[in-house]
C-alpha positions in Angstrom: -37.7 1.0 14.0 -39.8 4.2 14.0 -40.9 5.6 10.7 -39.2 9.0 11.2 -35.9 7.2 11.7 -36.5 5.2 8.5 -37.3 8.5 6.6 -34.0 10.0 7.8 -32.0 7.0 6.8 -33.7 6.8 3.4 -33.2 10.5 2.8 -29.7 11.1 4.1 -27.7 8.0 5.0 -28.3 5.8 2.0 -27.5 8.5 -0.6 -24.4 9.4 1.5 -23.2 5.8 1.3 -23.8 5.8 -2.5 -21.9 9.0 -2.8 -19.0 7.6 -0.8 -18.8 4.6 -3.2 -18.8 6.9 -6.2 -16.2 9.2 -4.7 -14.0 6.2 -3.9 -14.2 4.8 -7.4 -13.4 8.2 -8.9 -10.5 8.6 -6.4 -9.1 5.3 -7.6 -9.0 6.5 -11.2 -7.5 9.9 -10.7 -3.7 10.3 -10.4 -3.4 13.9 -9.1 -4.2 13.8 -5.4 -2.1 11.1 -3.8 -4.2 11.0 -0.5 -7.4 10.2 -2.4 -5.6 7.6 -4.6 -4.1 5.9 -1.5 -7.4 5.7 0.4 -9.8 5.2 -2.4 -10.3 1.5 -1.7 -11.0 2.2 2.0 -13.5 5.0 1.0 -15.3 2.6 -1.4 -15.5 -0.2 1.2 -16.8 2.2 3.9 -19.5 3.3 1.5 -20.4 -0.3 0.6 -20.6 -1.3 4.2 -22.8 1.7 5.1 -25.0 1.0 2.1 -25.4 -2.7 2.9 -26.4 -2.0 6.5 -28.6 1.1 6.1 -30.4 0.1 2.9 -32.2 -2.5 4.9 -33.6 0.1 7.3 -34.7 2.6 4.6 -38.5 2.8 4.0 -39.6 0.3 1.4 -41.6 1.6 -1.6 -45.3 0.7 -1.5 -45.4 -0.1 2.2 -47.4 2.2 4.5 
């Protein structure tokens, strides 16, 4: 994979996946918005799957 693709994945996709996991967990704990509460597990799982896949393609620290 090209280095510029790895840079994009490391800069945007991996943090987005982490954000989805955090939003899913917060949505699970809040009782006010029913839509978020109902789909919180799905949001968390999507974030986890994205993170698992794309964290492997992110640039590794120390490798040039």
